[in-house]
N, C-alpha and C positions, 0 to 999 in steps of 0.2 A: 503494499499501499503506499502510496506517496505521502511525503509528510508534507504538511501544511506550512509554507512560507508565503509572505506578503511581497510580492512585487515580481521580479523577471526571471527569479531562478526556482527551480522546483527539486526535489530529490528524490531519486527512484531506488529499488533495490538494482542490482547491477546483473543482467542477465549474459552477460559476457565476461569472460578475463580480457582485459584490454592492454595487461601486461605479458600476454605472451606473443609467440609468434614474430619478435621482433618488431611489436608494434609500440612498444611502450614510449618510445621516443615520438611518435607521430600521432597519439590517441588526442590531448586535447585539439579542442575544435573539430573534431568529427560529426557529422549530422547523423542522428540516432532516431529511432522509432522506438515503439515498446512492443515485444513478443506477447503472446498470449497470456502470461502470466503476469503482466505488468511491471515486466522488466526492460530494462534499457540495453538494448542490442544495436549494432551499427546498423545505421540504412542500408539498404542494398539495391534500391531501385528509384528513379524520381518520381515512381508513382505510389512507393510508400505511405502511409500515414505518417508524416514525418513530425516529430514533437519539437525539434531544437537542436542546438549546438552543445557537445559535451563540455565541460568547463575542466573537466580533472581526469586521472588514469584510474579507476577503479576496476579491482579484480572481482570475479564472480560472487554474488551473495552465497554465502553457503560452502562455499570451497575454502581449502588450507588459507590460513591468512600469509598476506605477502609483506614483509616488513614495509611500511611507509607507503602503501597504500592502501585507500579503503575500501570497503565491500558497497558502496553507494556511490551512484551515477548522479553527478550536480549537472543541471540541465540549462541552459539559458533557454527558455522557450520560445517558441518561435513568432506567439503574437504578440511577445515583449515590444517596450518601445525603446527606442535609441540605438546606438550603434555597438556591434559586436565583432570578434573575431570569428573565422572560420579558415578551413585551411581546403587550399584550391586541390583540384584534380586534374589542371591544365590550363590552358591559356585562356582568357575570355578579357574583357572590355568594362572598364567602370560603366555602370550604369546597365550590367547585363540583369536579368533575373536570375537569381541560383537556386538548384535543386539538388539531388545528391546524386552521385553514381554508384557502381556497386561497391566501393570500399568506402562509402560514406563519405567521401570529400565534393565539395562545391563545384558544379559545372554550371555552363550557361545553359539554357534553355529556351526555345521559342515553339515547345511541343504542345500542342491543346493537352490538357488532364493533367500536366505534371504537376506537380505539389511542388510551390515558393516558397523559401525559407525567407529570402530576402533580395536585397538591391544591390550589386557590388559597389562599393563606394570607392575602390581602387581596382585598378587594373591586376591580372595576374600573370606572370610571363610563365609559368609552368605548374607542376603537379608539386604538391607538398609545401609551397608556399602560403604563410598565413597572411590574411588582408582584411580588412573591414568591411562590413556590409551593414545595411540596415533593415530591420526586421519590417518584414511584409508578408504575412500569412494570407494565401490565398492558392487557389489551382488556378494554373493558366487557361486562359481561356482559349 
């Protein structure tokens, strides 16, 4: 169950160990969704029900503890107000509508039906770059 928090961030149990598979240094700022158990997992498609952008690097809830890593995921919700950071999945221009790729990174979209997390406020020159975006929660028309 989510922890109630006033404002732009919410905390959910993590349904994925973001510290394994070489992802530990690239986890913050990934786009995430909820699984069927209401746990945070990486988004894997532009049409996923995106909830926001991961703010920390959690292990999986219920797994063996990993030193210095929490078991809950802190997420900036997609309908928040303001500017936030997200990890790019490729090159795009400032002003692009952003959605998730198969790795939970932000990519530009013009495809009808894609879930939009925000509008890029900076251009990206390639995958892995951290850029700022302004939240904008809607489905691309």
